[in-house]
MOPAC internal coordinates of N, CA, C and O (Angstrom, degrees):
PM7 1SCF
backbone

  N    0.0000 0     0.00 0     0.00 0    0    0    0
  C    1.4247 1     0.00 0     0.00 0    1    0    0
  C    1.5283 1   109.40 1     0.00 0    2    1    0
  O    1.2310 1   121.70 1   -31.89 1    3    2    1
  N    1.2963 1   114.35 1   148.11 1    3    2    1
  C    1.4650 1   118.40 1   177.14 1    5    3    2
  C    1.5020 1   108.15 1  -151.96 1    6    5    3
  O    1.2310 1   121.65 1   -21.77 1    7    6    5
  N    1.3228 1   114.45 1   158.23 1    7    6    5
  C    1.4703 1   121.51 1   179.73 1    9    7    6
  C    1.5148 1   108.69 1   -98.29 1   10    9    7
  O    1.2310 1   120.83 1   -47.31 1   11   10    9
  N    1.3292 1   116.01 1   132.69 1   11   10    9
  C    1.4664 1   122.58 1  -178.20 1   13   11   10
  C    1.5146 1   110.62 1  -132.56 1   14   13   11
  O    1.2310 1   120.64 1   -21.95 1   15   14   13
  N    1.3012 1   116.39 1   158.05 1   15   14   13
  C    1.4711 1   122.88 1   168.82 1   17   15   14
  C    1.5179 1   104.52 1   -95.66 1   18   17   15
  O    1.2310 1   120.98 1   -54.38 1   19   18   17
  N    1.3347 1   115.74 1   125.62 1   19   18   17
  C    1.4355 1   119.32 1  -178.01 1   21   19   18
  C    1.5285 1   110.94 1  -167.16 1   22   21   19
  O    1.2310 1   121.02 1    -2.03 1   23   22   21
  N    1.3060 1   115.65 1   177.97 1   23   22   21
  C    1.4713 1   121.52 1   178.27 1   25   23   22
  C    1.5169 1   109.45 1   -64.33 1   26   25   23
  O    1.2310 1   121.16 1   -53.76 1   27   26   25
  N    1.3240 1   115.40 1   126.24 1   27   26   25
  C    1.4715 1   120.19 1  -179.34 1   29   27   26
  C    1.4985 1   111.42 1   -81.07 1   30   29   27
  O    1.2310 1   121.70 1   -36.88 1   31   30   29
  N    1.3163 1   114.34 1   143.12 1   31   30   29
  C    1.4370 1   122.59 1   175.50 1   33   31   30
  C    1.5140 1   109.33 1  -126.75 1   34   33   31
  O    1.2310 1   120.52 1   -32.91 1   35   34   33
  N    1.3383 1   116.61 1   147.09 1   35   34   33
  C    1.4558 1   119.21 1   179.01 1   37   35   34
  C    1.5094 1   111.50 1   -52.70 1   38   37   35
  O    1.2310 1   120.58 1   -45.73 1   39   38   37
  N    1.3204 1   116.49 1   134.27 1   39   38   37
  C    1.4517 1   120.57 1  -177.81 1   41   39   38
  C    1.5229 1   114.75 1    96.69 1   42   41   39
  O    1.2310 1   121.02 1   176.64 1   43   42   41
  N    1.3353 1   115.66 1    -3.36 1   43   42   41
  C    1.4807 1   118.96 1   178.77 1   45   43   42
  C    1.5092 1   111.50 1   -72.81 1   46   45   43
  O    1.2310 1   120.48 1   -40.61 1   47   46   45
  N    1.3069 1   116.68 1   139.39 1   47   46   45
  C    1.4645 1   124.83 1   169.92 1   49   47   46
  C    1.5127 1   104.40 1   -86.16 1   50   49   47
  O    1.2310 1   120.48 1   -62.10 1   51   50   49
  N    1.3698 1   116.70 1   117.90 1   51   50   49
  C    1.4326 1   120.74 1  -175.41 1   53   51   50
  C    1.5364 1   111.01 1  -122.76 1   54   53   51
  O    1.2310 1   121.36 1   -18.11 1   55   54   53
  N    1.3442 1   115.01 1   161.89 1   55   54   53
  C    1.4530 1   119.55 1   178.03 1   57   55   54
  C    1.5112 1   108.29 1  -147.47 1   58   57   55
  O    1.2310 1   121.87 1   -17.22 1   59   58   57
  N    1.3394 1   114.03 1   162.78 1   59   58   57
  C    1.4387 1   121.67 1   174.87 1   61   59   58
  C    1.5333 1   108.21 1  -144.09 1   62   61   59
  O    1.2310 1   120.67 1   -40.64 1   63   62   61
  N    1.3259 1   116.33 1   139.36 1   63   62   61
  C    1.4940 1   120.88 1  -177.06 1   65   63   62
  C    1.5024 1   109.61 1   -74.70 1   66   65   63
  O    1.2310 1   120.85 1   -47.28 1   67   66   65
  N    1.3106 1   115.98 1   132.72 1   67   66   65
  C    1.4482 1   124.73 1   170.81 1   69   67   66
  C    1.5272 1   107.23 1  -110.09 1   70   69   67
  O    1.2310 1   119.69 1     8.01 1   71   70   69
  N    1.3072 1   118.20 1  -171.99 1   71   70   69
  C    1.4717 1   120.13 1  -177.48 1   73   71   70
  C    1.5087 1   113.87 1   -54.23 1   74   73   71
  O    1.2310 1   120.23 1   125.79 1   75   74   73
  N    1.3156 1   117.16 1   -54.21 1   75   74   73
  C    1.4719 1   119.94 1  -175.82 1   77   75   74
  C    1.5008 1   113.75 1  -126.99 1   78   77   75
  O    1.2310 1   119.32 1  -164.77 1   79   78   77
  N    1.2953 1   118.91 1    15.23 1   79   78   77
  C    1.4733 1   121.45 1   179.84 1   81   79   78
  C    1.5414 1   108.60 1  -158.53 1   82   81   79
  O    1.2310 1   120.43 1    -8.02 1   83   82   81
  N    1.2924 1   116.79 1   171.98 1   83   82   81
  C    1.4386 1   124.56 1   170.23 1   85   83   82
  C    1.5313 1   109.29 1  -102.90 1   86   85   83
  O    1.2310 1   120.58 1   -43.30 1   87   86   85
  N    1.3126 1   116.49 1   136.70 1   87   86   85
  C    1.4711 1   122.14 1   177.25 1   89   87   86
  C    1.5446 1   105.88 1  -100.66 1   90   89   87
  O    1.2310 1   120.86 1   -48.82 1   91   90   89
  N    1.3192 1   115.97 1   131.18 1   91   90   89
  C    1.4496 1   122.22 1  -174.32 1   93   91   90
  C    1.5483 1   112.23 1  -114.23 1   94   93   91
  O    1.2310 1   120.93 1   -24.73 1   95   94   93
  N    1.3050 1   115.83 1   155.27 1   95   94   93
  C    1.4436 1   122.43 1   176.96 1   97   95   94
  C    1.4876 1   110.94 1  -162.97 1   98   97   95
  O    1.2310 1   121.65 1     0.75 1   99   98   97
  N    1.3487 1   114.45 1  -179.25 1   99   98   97
  C    1.4458 1   121.47 1   178.23 1  101   99   98
  C    1.5322 1   107.80 1  -118.67 1  102  101   99
  O    1.2310 1   120.32 1   -59.52 1  103  102  101
  N    1.3237 1   116.98 1   120.48 1  103  102  101
  C    1.4772 1   120.00 1   175.61 1  105  103  102
  C    1.5116 1   108.93 1   -76.25 1  106  105  103
  O    1.2310 1   121.16 1   -55.01 1  107  106  105
  N    1.3335 1   115.38 1   124.99 1  107  106  105
  C    1.4768 1   120.98 1  -176.18 1  109  107  106
  C    1.5347 1   113.23 1  -110.41 1  110  109  107
  O    1.2310 1   121.04 1  -167.08 1  111  110  109
  N    1.3026 1   115.61 1    12.92 1  111  110  109
  C    1.4664 1   119.99 1   177.42 1  113  111  110
  C    1.5150 1   113.65 1    99.79 1  114  113  111
  O    1.2310 1   120.05 1   132.06 1  115  114  113
  N    1.3203 1   117.52 1   -47.94 1  115  114  113
  C    1.4480 1   121.41 1   179.96 1  117  115  114
  C    1.5375 1   110.75 1  -118.06 1  118  117  115
  O    1.2310 1   120.67 1  -156.87 1  119  118  117
  N    1.3022 1   116.33 1    23.13 1  119  118  117
  C    1.4448 1   121.48 1   178.64 1  121  119  118
  C    1.5392 1   109.39 1   160.74 1  122  121  119
  O    1.2310 1   122.33 1    12.79 1  123  122  121
  N    1.3203 1   113.14 1  -167.21 1  123  122  121
  C    1.4712 1   121.31 1  -178.54 1  125  123  122
  C    1.5301 1   108.00 1  -129.53 1  126  125  123
  O    1.2310 1   121.11 1   -45.48 1  127  126  125
  N    1.3437 1   115.48 1   134.52 1  127  126  125
  C    1.4436 1   122.53 1   173.71 1  129  127  126
  C    1.5046 1   107.08 1  -102.85 1  130  129  127
  O    1.2310 1   120.91 1   -55.36 1  131  130  129
  N    1.3540 1   115.86 1   124.64 1  131  130  129
  C    1.4372 1   120.29 1  -175.45 1  133  131  130
  C    1.5162 1   110.48 1  -161.84 1  134  133  131
  O    1.2310 1   120.02 1   -15.83 1  135  134  133
  N    1.3373 1   117.56 1   164.17 1  135  134  133
  C    1.4578 1   122.55 1   172.39 1  137  135  134
  C    1.4955 1   106.55 1   -74.13 1  138  137  135
  O    1.2310 1   119.65 1   -53.80 1  139  138  137
  N    1.3304 1   118.27 1   126.20 1  139  138  137
  C    1.4502 1   121.24 1   177.32 1  141  139  138
  C    1.5195 1   110.77 1  -162.69 1  142  141  139
  O    1.2310 1   120.77 1   -23.42 1  143  142  141
  N    1.3036 1   116.13 1   156.58 1  143  142  141
  C    1.4662 1   121.09 1   171.57 1  145  143  142
  C    1.5348 1   106.55 1   -81.19 1  146  145  143
  O    1.2310 1   120.16 1    -1.95 1  147  146  145
  N    1.2884 1   117.30 1   178.05 1  147  146  145
  C    1.4562 1   121.23 1  -175.56 1  149  147  146
  C    1.5166 1   112.77 1   -66.56 1  150  149  147
  O    1.2310 1   119.75 1   144.56 1  151  150  149
  N    1.3185 1   118.07 1   -35.44 1  151  150  149
  C    1.4768 1   121.68 1  -174.22 1  153  151  150
  C    1.5090 1   114.68 1  -114.38 1  154  153  151
  O    1.2310 1   119.36 1   168.84 1  155  154  153
  N    1.3544 1   118.83 1   -11.16 1  155  154  153
  C    1.4628 1   122.21 1   177.02 1  157  155  154
  C    1.5132 1   108.33 1  -164.51 1  158  157  155
  O    1.2310 1   120.92 1     1.81 1  159  158  157
  N    1.3413 1   115.84 1  -178.19 1  159  158  157
  C    1.4771 1   120.10 1  -178.32 1  161  159  158
  C    1.5089 1   112.34 1   -58.13 1  162  161  159
  O    1.2310 1   120.12 1   150.19 1  163  162  161
  N    1.3082 1   117.37 1   -29.81 1  163  162  161
  C    1.4680 1   121.73 1   173.51 1  165  163  162
  C    1.4906 1   117.26 1    83.84 1  166  165  163
  O    1.2310 1   118.59 1  -178.17 1  167  166  165
  N    1.3244 1   120.30 1     1.83 1  167  166  165
  C    1.4683 1   120.71 1  -174.12 1  169  167  166
  C    1.5438 1   112.01 1   -63.36 1  170  169  167
  O    1.2310 1   120.30 1   157.16 1  171  170  169
  N    1.3386 1   117.03 1   -22.84 1  171  170  169
  C    1.4681 1   118.94 1   178.99 1  173  171  170
  C    1.5247 1   112.16 1   -92.99 1  174  173  171
  O    1.2310 1   120.01 1   179.48 1  175  174  173
  N    1.3001 1   117.58 1    -0.52 1  175  174  173
  C    1.4725 1   120.80 1  -178.03 1  177  175  174
  C    1.5092 1   111.81 1  -108.96 1  178  177  175
  O    1.2310 1   120.96 1    29.15 1  179  178  177
  N    1.2971 1   115.77 1  -150.85 1  179  178  177
  C    1.4382 1   125.65 1  -179.01 1  181  179  178
  C    1.5230 1   110.31 1   -80.82 1  182  181  179
  O    1.2310 1   119.22 1   -60.27 1  183  182  181
  N    1.3491 1   119.09 1   119.73 1  183  182  181
  C    1.4560 1   119.95 1   179.53 1  185  183  182
  C    1.5178 1   113.55 1   -58.41 1  186  185  183
  O    1.2310 1   119.85 1   156.56 1  187  186  185
  N    1.3153 1   117.89 1   -23.44 1  187  186  185
  C    1.4953 1   119.64 1   179.47 1  189  187  186
  C    1.5247 1   110.64 1   -70.04 1  190  189  187
  O    1.2310 1   119.45 1   161.72 1  191  190  189
  N    1.3156 1   118.65 1   -18.28 1  191  190  189
  C    1.4692 1   121.97 1   178.80 1  193  191  190
  C    1.5538 1   111.89 1   -82.22 1  194  193  191
  O    1.2310 1   121.08 1   169.76 1  195  194  193
  N    1.3438 1   115.54 1   -10.24 1  195  194  193
  C    1.4359 1   119.74 1  -176.28 1  197  195  194
  C    1.5150 1   109.58 1   -95.36 1  198  197  195
  O    1.2310 1   121.25 1   -59.39 1  199  198  197
  N    1.3291 1   115.21 1   120.61 1  199  198  197
  C    1.4629 1   120.68 1   175.50 1  201  199  198
  C    1.5465 1   108.39 1  -133.58 1  202  201  199
  O    1.2310 1   120.89 1    -7.93 1  203  202  201
  N    1.3147 1   115.91 1   172.07 1  203  202  201
  C    1.4441 1   119.91 1   176.41 1  205  203  202
  C    1.5384 1   107.26 1   -77.48 1  206  205  203
  O    1.2310 1   120.96 1   -57.25 1  207  206  205
  N    1.3298 1   115.77 1   122.75 1  207  206  205
  C    1.4534 1   122.50 1  -179.00 1  209  207  206
  C    1.5221 1   110.15 1  -129.24 1  210  209  207
  O    1.2310 1   121.58 1   -20.71 1  211  210  209
  N    1.2882 1   114.58 1   159.29 1  211  210  209
  C    1.4807 1   120.18 1   169.09 1  213  211  210
  C    1.5406 1   105.40 1  -105.92 1  214  213  211
  O    1.2310 1   121.41 1   -56.06 1  215  214  213
  N    1.3371 1   114.90 1   123.94 1  215  214  213
  C    1.4528 1   121.00 1  -179.02 1  217  215  214
  C    1.5326 1   109.29 1  -127.85 1  218  217  215
  O    1.2310 1   121.26 1    -5.85 1  219  218  217
  N    1.3108 1   115.20 1   174.15 1  219  218  217
  C    1.4661 1   119.75 1   175.71 1  221  219  218
  C    1.5312 1   108.05 1   -74.99 1  222  221  219
  O    1.2310 1   121.50 1   -18.63 1  223  222  221
  N    1.3081 1   114.73 1   161.37 1  223  222  221
  C    1.4422 1   121.98 1   177.05 1  225  223  222
  C    1.5295 1   109.79 1   -62.22 1  226  225  223
  O    1.2310 1   120.56 1   140.25 1  227  226  225
  N    1.3530 1   116.54 1   -39.75 1  227  226  225
  C    1.4548 1   120.23 1   178.43 1  229  227  226
  C    1.5107 1   112.32 1   -61.57 1  230  229  227
  O    1.2310 1   120.17 1   137.34 1  231  230  229
  N    1.3448 1   117.27 1   -42.66 1  231  230  229
  C    1.4725 1   121.19 1   178.71 1  233  231  230
  C    1.5323 1   108.05 1   -59.96 1  234  233  231
  O    1.2310 1   120.23 1   131.99 1  235  234  233
  N    1.3228 1   117.16 1   -48.01 1  235  234  233
  C    1.4583 1   120.97 1  -178.92 1  237  235  234
  C    1.5115 1   110.90 1   -61.15 1  238  237  235
  O    1.2310 1   119.73 1   134.39 1  239  238  237
  N    1.3106 1   118.12 1   -45.61 1  239  238  237
  C    1.4768 1   122.07 1  -176.20 1  241  239  238
  C    1.5055 1   110.81 1   -66.54 1  242  241  239
  O    1.2310 1   119.00 1   142.76 1  243  242  241
  N    1.3166 1   119.52 1   -37.24 1  243  242  241
  C    1.4711 1   122.66 1  -178.55 1  245  243  242
  C    1.5332 1   111.47 1    44.30 1  246  245  243
  O    1.2310 1   121.86 1  -129.82 1  247  246  245
  N    1.3156 1   114.04 1    50.18 1  247  246  245
  C    1.4661 1   124.36 1   178.53 1  249  247  246
  C    1.5303 1   113.81 1    68.66 1  250  249  247
  O    1.2310 1   120.14 1  -165.84 1  251  250  249
  N    1.3255 1   117.34 1    14.16 1  251  250  249
  C    1.4523 1   120.45 1   177.10 1  253  251  250
  C    1.5272 1   111.90 1   -99.51 1  254  253  251
  O    1.2310 1   120.21 1    -7.74 1  255  254  253
  N    1.2976 1   117.20 1   172.26 1  255  254  253
  C    1.4709 1   122.14 1   177.25 1  257  255  254
  C    1.5277 1   109.61 1   -92.40 1  258  257  255
  O    1.2310 1   121.57 1   -56.82 1  259  258  257
  N    1.3125 1   114.59 1   123.18 1  259  258  257
  C    1.4765 1   120.20 1  -178.37 1  261  259  258
  C    1.5396 1   108.82 1   -84.20 1  262  261  259
  O    1.2310 1   122.30 1   -45.93 1  263  262  261
  N    1.3319 1   113.20 1   134.07 1  263  262  261
  C    1.4677 1   120.70 1   176.12 1  265  263  262
  C    1.5314 1   108.25 1  -118.17 1  266  265  263
  O    1.2310 1   120.64 1   -28.66 1  267  266  265
  N    1.3307 1   116.39 1   151.34 1  267  266  265
  C    1.4318 1   119.48 1   174.37 1  269  267  266
  C    1.5231 1   109.30 1  -118.20 1  270  269  267
  O    1.2310 1   120.63 1   -25.92 1  271  270  269
  N    1.3172 1   116.41 1   154.08 1  271  270  269
  C    1.4502 1   121.21 1  -179.13 1  273  271  270
  C    1.5125 1   108.98 1   -81.30 1  274  273  271
  O    1.2310 1   121.08 1   -53.55 1  275  274  273
  N    1.3360 1   115.53 1   126.45 1  275  274  273
  C    1.4377 1   120.84 1   176.60 1  277  275  274
  C    1.5194 1   106.31 1  -107.58 1  278  277  275
  O    1.2310 1   120.55 1   -59.43 1  279  278  277
  N    1.3198 1   116.55 1   120.57 1  279  278  277
  C    1.4482 1   121.24 1  -176.59 1  281  279  278
  C    1.5410 1   110.42 1   -93.78 1  282  281  279
  O    1.2310 1   121.28 1   -30.09 1  283  282  281
  N    1.3023 1   115.16 1   149.91 1  283  282  281
  C    1.4456 1   121.13 1   173.36 1  285  283  282
  C    1.5430 1   109.74 1   -71.87 1  286  285  283
  O    1.2310 1   120.73 1   -10.88 1  287  286  285
  N    1.3104 1   116.20 1   169.12 1  287  286  285
  C    1.4282 1   120.86 1   178.33 1  289  287  286
  C    1.5247 1   111.34 1   -54.96 1  290  289  287
  O    1.2310 1   120.58 1   138.20 1  291  290  289
  N    1.3386 1   116.49 1   -41.80 1  291  290  289
  C    1.4555 1   120.32 1  -177.75 1  293  291  290
  C    1.5376 1   112.92 1   -74.58 1  294  293  291
  O    1.2310 1   121.16 1   144.75 1  295  294  293
  N    1.3389 1   115.38 1   -35.25 1  295  294  293
  C    1.4663 1   119.43 1   178.90 1  297  295  294
  C    1.4845 1   114.20 1   -68.56 1  298  297  295
  O    1.2310 1   120.46 1   154.32 1  299  298  297
  N    1.3192 1   116.73 1   -25.68 1  299  298  297
  C    1.4862 1   121.24 1  -177.96 1  301  299  298
  C    1.5286 1   111.80 1   -61.10 1  302  301  299
  O    1.2310 1   119.92 1   157.77 1  303  302  301
  N    1.3137 1   117.76 1   -22.23 1  303  302  301
  C    1.4833 1   119.86 1   178.62 1  305  303  302
  C    1.5274 1   112.40 1   -65.46 1  306  305  303
  O    1.2310 1   120.92 1   160.56 1  307  306  305
  N    1.3566 1   115.85 1   -19.44 1  307  306  305
  C    1.4502 1   118.85 1  -179.51 1  309  307  306
  C    1.5205 1   114.62 1   -93.24 1  310  309  307
  O    1.2310 1   120.83 1   174.08 1  311  310  309
  N    1.3196 1   116.02 1    -5.92 1  311  310  309
  C    1.4818 1   121.13 1  -178.96 1  313  311  310
  C    1.5642 1   109.17 1   -80.34 1  314  313  311
  O    1.2310 1   122.29 1   -45.68 1  315  314  313
  N    1.3120 1   113.21 1   134.32 1  315  314  313
  C    1.4307 1   119.02 1   175.88 1  317  315  314
  C    1.5370 1   108.54 1   -71.89 1  318  317  315
  O    1.2310 1   121.04 1   -17.13 1  319  318  317
  N    1.3611 1   115.62 1   162.87 1  319  318  317
  C    1.4442 1   117.37 1   177.34 1  321  319  318
  C    1.5465 1   109.35 1   -76.35 1  322  321  319
  O    1.2310 1   120.33 1   -21.48 1  323  322  321
  N    1.2951 1   116.97 1   158.52 1  323  322  321
  C    1.4578 1   122.77 1  -170.97 1  325  323  322
  C    1.5258 1   110.78 1   -59.47 1  326  325  323
  O    1.2310 1   119.78 1   139.66 1  327  326  325
  N    1.2994 1   118.02 1   -40.34 1  327  326  325
  C    1.4893 1   120.68 1   179.40 1  329  327  326
  C    1.5108 1   111.09 1   -59.61 1  330  329  327
  O    1.2310 1   121.05 1   136.82 1  331  330  329
  N    1.2973 1   115.60 1   -43.18 1  331  330  329
  C    1.4768 1   122.16 1  -178.53 1  333  331  330
  C    1.5248 1   109.55 1   -68.19 1  334  333  331
  O    1.2310 1   119.94 1   136.86 1  335  334  333
  N    1.3094 1   117.72 1   -43.14 1  335  334  333
  C    1.4727 1   122.04 1   178.79 1  337  335  334
  C    1.5357 1   110.31 1   -59.24 1  338  337  335
  O    1.2310 1   120.55 1   130.37 1  339  338  337
  N    1.2931 1   116.55 1   -49.63 1  339  338  337
  C    1.4735 1   121.85 1  -179.25 1  341  339  338
  C    1.5475 1   110.23 1   -64.04 1  342  341  339
  O    1.2310 1   119.76 1   141.01 1  343  342  341
  N    1.3051 1   118.07 1   -38.99 1  343  342  341
  C    1.4655 1   120.96 1   179.89 1  345  343  342
  C    1.5430 1   108.97 1   -65.76 1  346  345  343
  O    1.2310 1   120.04 1   134.60 1  347  346  345
  N    1.3346 1   117.53 1   -45.40 1  347  346  345
  C    1.4700 1   120.36 1   179.18 1  349  347  346
  C    1.4877 1   112.96 1   -64.39 1  350  349  347
  O    1.2310 1   120.67 1   135.29 1  351  350  349
  N    1.3548 1   116.33 1   -44.71 1  351  350  349
  C    1.4667 1   120.03 1  -178.45 1  353  351  350
  C    1.5283 1   111.76 1   -65.69 1  354  353  351
  O    1.2310 1   120.64 1   127.87 1  355  354  353
  N    1.3170 1   116.39 1   -52.13 1  355  354  353
  C    1.4820 1   119.64 1  -178.87 1  357  355  354
  C    1.5374 1   111.92 1   -67.98 1  358  357  355
  O    1.2310 1   120.38 1   149.63 1  359  358  357
  N    1.3104 1   116.87 1   -30.37 1  359  358  357
  C    1.4523 1   120.48 1   178.33 1  361  359  358
  C    1.5412 1   111.73 1   -70.97 1  362  361  359
  O    1.2310 1   120.06 1   159.83 1  363  362  361
  N    1.2988 1   117.48 1   -20.17 1  363  362  361
  C    1.4778 1   120.95 1  -177.80 1  365  363  362
  C    1.5406 1   112.33 1   -87.99 1  366  365  363
  O    1.2310 1   120.18 1   171.15 1  367  366  365
  N    1.3090 1   117.25 1    -8.85 1  367  366  365
  C    1.4754 1   119.95 1  -178.03 1  369  367  366
  C    1.5231 1   109.20 1   -55.04 1  370  369  367
  O    1.2310 1   120.96 1   -51.82 1  371  370  369
  N    1.3251 1   115.77 1   128.18 1  371  370  369
  C    1.4594 1   121.09 1  -179.42 1  373  371  370
  C    1.5259 1   113.90 1    97.45 1  374  373  371
  O    1.2310 1   120.39 1   168.37 1  375  374  373
  N    1.3410 1   116.87 1   -11.63 1  375  374  373
  C    1.4453 1   121.05 1   177.64 1  377  375  374
  C    1.5248 1   111.13 1   -68.47 1  378  377  375
  O    1.2310 1   121.49 1   -34.64 1  379  378  377
  N    1.3117 1   114.75 1   145.36 1  379  378  377
  C    1.4722 1   120.35 1   175.62 1  381  379  378
  C    1.5250 1   108.25 1  -113.65 1  382  381  379
  O    1.2310 1   120.39 1    20.80 1  383  382  381
  N    1.3185 1   116.87 1  -159.20 1  383  382  381
  C    1.4808 1   121.51 1   179.85 1  385  383  382
  C    1.4973 1   114.10 1    97.12 1  386  385  383
  O    1.2310 1   120.15 1  -163.62 1  387  386  385
  N    1.3285 1   117.32 1    16.38 1  387  386  385
  C    1.4513 1   120.23 1  -179.19 1  389  387  386
  C    1.5222 1   109.92 1   -61.52 1  390  389  387
  O    1.2310 1   121.01 1   -43.47 1  391  390  389
  N    1.3263 1   115.68 1   136.53 1  391  390  389
  C    1.4370 1   122.77 1   173.41 1  393  391  390
  C    1.5255 1   106.74 1  -145.16 1  394  393  391
  O    1.2310 1   119.89 1   -50.48 1  395  394  393
  N    1.3208 1   117.81 1   129.52 1  395  394  393
  C    1.4619 1   123.14 1  -174.25 1  397  395  394
  C    1.5168 1   112.62 1   -57.33 1  398  397  395
  O    1.2310 1   119.55 1   144.82 1  399  398  397
  N    1.2893 1   118.47 1   -35.18 1  399  398  397
  C    1.4797 1   123.09 1  -177.32 1  401  399  398
  C    1.5037 1   112.03 1   -92.85 1  402  401  399
  O    1.2310 1   119.93 1   132.52 1  403  402  401
  N    1.3476 1   117.74 1   -47.48 1  403  402  401
  C    1.4557 1   121.04 1  -165.54 1  405  403  402
  C    1.5426 1   114.07 1  -103.95 1  406  405  403
  O    1.2310 1   118.44 1   161.80 1  407  406  405
  N    1.3128 1   120.59 1   -18.20 1  407  406  405
  C    1.4698 1   122.03 1  -177.92 1  409  407  406
  C    1.5172 1   107.31 1  -153.30 1  410  409  407
  O    1.2310 1   120.76 1  -108.43 1  411  410  409
  N    1.3440 1   116.15 1    71.57 1  411  410  409
  C    1.4356 1   121.22 1  -175.60 1  413  411  410
  C    1.5556 1   111.66 1  -104.58 1  414  413  411
  O    1.2310 1   120.46 1     7.71 1  415  414  413
  N    1.2856 1   116.72 1  -172.29 1  415  414  413
  C    1.4761 1   121.51 1  -177.34 1  417  415  414
  C    1.5295 1   112.41 1   -63.17 1  418  417  415
  O    1.2310 1   120.81 1   143.34 1  419  418  417
  N    1.3142 1   116.06 1   -36.66 1  419  418  417
  C    1.4884 1   119.57 1   177.87 1  421  419  418
  C    1.5327 1   109.96 1   -67.96 1  422  421  419
  O    1.2310 1   120.78 1   136.73 1  423  422  421
  N    1.3510 1   116.12 1   -43.27 1  423  422  421
  C    1.4654 1   119.00 1   178.51 1  425  423  422
  C    1.5071 1   110.79 1   -59.64 1  426  425  423
  O    1.2310 1   120.57 1   138.53 1  427  426  425
  N    1.3360 1   116.51 1   -41.47 1  427  426  425
  C    1.4623 1   120.84 1   178.86 1  429  427  426
  C    1.5156 1   111.36 1   -60.43 1  430  429  427
  O    1.2310 1   119.77 1   131.83 1  431  430  429
  N    1.3166 1   118.04 1   -48.17 1  431  430  429
  C    1.4792 1   120.56 1  -179.96 1  433  431  430
  C    1.5498 1   109.75 1   -63.51 1  434  433  431
  O    1.2310 1   120.13 1   140.32 1  435  434  433
  N    1.3122 1   117.35 1   -39.68 1  435  434  433
  C    1.4717 1   120.22 1   178.17 1  437  435  434
  C    1.5049 1   111.39 1   -60.93 1  438  437  435
  O    1.2310 1   120.18 1   135.45 1  439  438  437
  N    1.3398 1   117.25 1   -44.55 1  439  438  437
  C    1.4880 1   120.41 1  -178.60 1  441  439  438
  C    1.5229 1   111.55 1   -65.00 1  442  441  439
  O    1.2310 1   120.66 1   144.92 1  443  442  441
  N    1.3189 1   116.34 1   -35.08 1  443  442  441
  C    1.4735 1   119.25 1   179.57 1  445  443  442
  C    1.5454 1   112.54 1   -73.87 1  446  445  443
  O    1.2310 1   120.92 1   140.19 1  447  446  445
  N    1.3116 1   115.85 1   -39.81 1  447  446  445
  C    1.4637 1   120.31 1  -167.83 1  449  447  446
  C    1.5299 1   115.25 1   -95.38 1  450  449  447
  O    1.2310 1   119.81 1   155.08 1  451  450  449
  N    1.3230 1   117.97 1   -24.92 1  451  450  449
  C    1.4633 1   119.45 1  -171.28 1  453  451  450
  C    1.5148 1   112.18 1  -130.76 1  454  453  451
  O    1.2310 1   122.09 1   -23.72 1  455  454  453
  N    1.3083 1   113.60 1   156.28 1  455  454  453
  C    1.4657 1   120.35 1   176.14 1  457  455  454
  C    1.5220 1   112.81 1   -81.62 1  458  457  455
  O    1.2310 1   120.71 1   174.45 1  459  458  457
  N    1.3514 1   116.25 1    -5.55 1  459  458  457
  C    1.4477 1   121.65 1   175.07 1  461  459  458
  C    1.5345 1   107.54 1  -157.10 1  462  461  459
  O    1.2310 1   119.69 1   -15.47 1  463  462  461
  N    1.3335 1   118.19 1   164.53 1  463  462  461
  C    1.4379 1   122.21 1  -178.52 1  465  463  462
  C    1.5172 1   109.80 1   -64.82 1  466  465  463
  O    1.2310 1   121.32 1   -50.41 1  467  466  465
  N    1.3204 1   115.07 1   129.59 1  467  466  465
  C    1.4903 1   120.34 1  -177.88 1  469  467  466
  C    1.5234 1   112.37 1  -102.73 1  470  469  467
  O    1.2310 1   119.86 1   151.04 1  471  470  469
  N    1.3171 1   117.87 1   -28.96 1  471  470  469
  C    1.4848 1   121.09 1  -173.85 1  473  471  470
  C    1.5107 1   106.62 1  -158.39 1  474  473  471
  O    1.2310 1   120.91 1   -23.88 1  475  474  473
  N    1.3110 1   115.87 1   156.12 1  475  474  473
  C    1.4484 1   118.98 1   175.64 1  477  475  474
  C    1.5347 1   109.38 1  -160.86 1  478  477  475
  O    1.2310 1   121.20 1   -66.74 1  479  478  477
  N    1.3388 1   115.30 1   113.26 1  479  478  477
  C    1.4616 1   118.90 1   176.52 1  481  479  478
  C    1.5083 1   110.99 1   -69.31 1  482  481  479
  O    1.2310 1   119.51 1   152.42 1  483  482  481
  N    1.3300 1   118.54 1   -27.58 1  483  482  481
  C    1.4665 1   122.47 1   179.67 1  485  483  482
  C    1.5469 1   108.79 1   -68.19 1  486  485  483
  O    1.2310 1   120.72 1   136.02 1  487  486  485
  N    1.3586 1   116.23 1   -43.98 1  487  486  485
  C    1.4634 1   118.84 1   177.58 1  489  487  486
  C    1.5201 1   111.24 1   -63.71 1  490  489  487
  O    1.2310 1   120.20 1   143.84 1  491  490  489
  N    1.3282 1   117.22 1   -36.16 1  491  490  489
  C    1.4630 1   120.39 1   178.10 1  493  491  490
  C    1.5174 1   110.30 1   -63.68 1  494  493  491
  O    1.2310 1   120.66 1   139.30 1  495  494  493
  N    1.3123 1   116.34 1   -40.70 1  495  494  493
  C    1.4957 1   119.96 1   178.54 1  497  495  494
  C    1.5344 1   110.10 1   -65.08 1  498  497  495
  O    1.2310 1   120.08 1   135.55 1  499  498  497
  N    1.3268 1   117.46 1   -44.45 1  499  498  497
  C    1.4651 1   120.80 1  -179.92 1  501  499  498
  C    1.5112 1   111.71 1   -60.36 1  502  501  499
  O    1.2310 1   120.16 1   142.97 1  503  502  501
  N    1.3453 1   117.31 1   -37.03 1  503  502  501
  C    1.4690 1   120.65 1   179.89 1  505  503  502
  C    1.5343 1   111.35 1   -65.19 1  506  505  503
  O    1.2310 1   120.35 1   149.39 1  507  506  505
  N    1.3287 1   116.94 1   -30.61 1  507  506  505
  C    1.4663 1   119.95 1  -177.47 1  509  507  506
  C    1.5108 1   112.50 1   -81.04 1  510  509  507
  O    1.2310 1   120.08 1   163.67 1  511  510  509
  N    1.3363 1   117.46 1   -16.33 1  511  510  509
  C    1.4711 1   120.62 1  -176.64 1  513  511  510
  C    1.5353 1   109.80 1   -82.07 1  514  513  511
  O    1.2310 1   120.10 1   180.00 1  515  514  513

């Protein structure tokens, strides 16, 4: 798997670089569904303010470059079909329970897009410690 800049399609797992982390979401065609506070990603604020919301692509990007996950031939077997991805993502709008370690924006995108965890920046950090 690798991250690329390319034309987005509904059901894509996307990310954008922030200061010290990547923010993840699911592109649903007319916006992005992701864990976020009302005015920003919210990781520096109160976790209770962070819920799953549908926002514009511009809000999600926040002046950053959006990348999408490109899966290898073998990894594609773990990707859910587009209908299921959109149903899971849109059905989660309004959900709370954000936790930086155990239920973050990347976890949300993984749960919507794949039948198993495909990537985790938190696991990568733990391996380095």
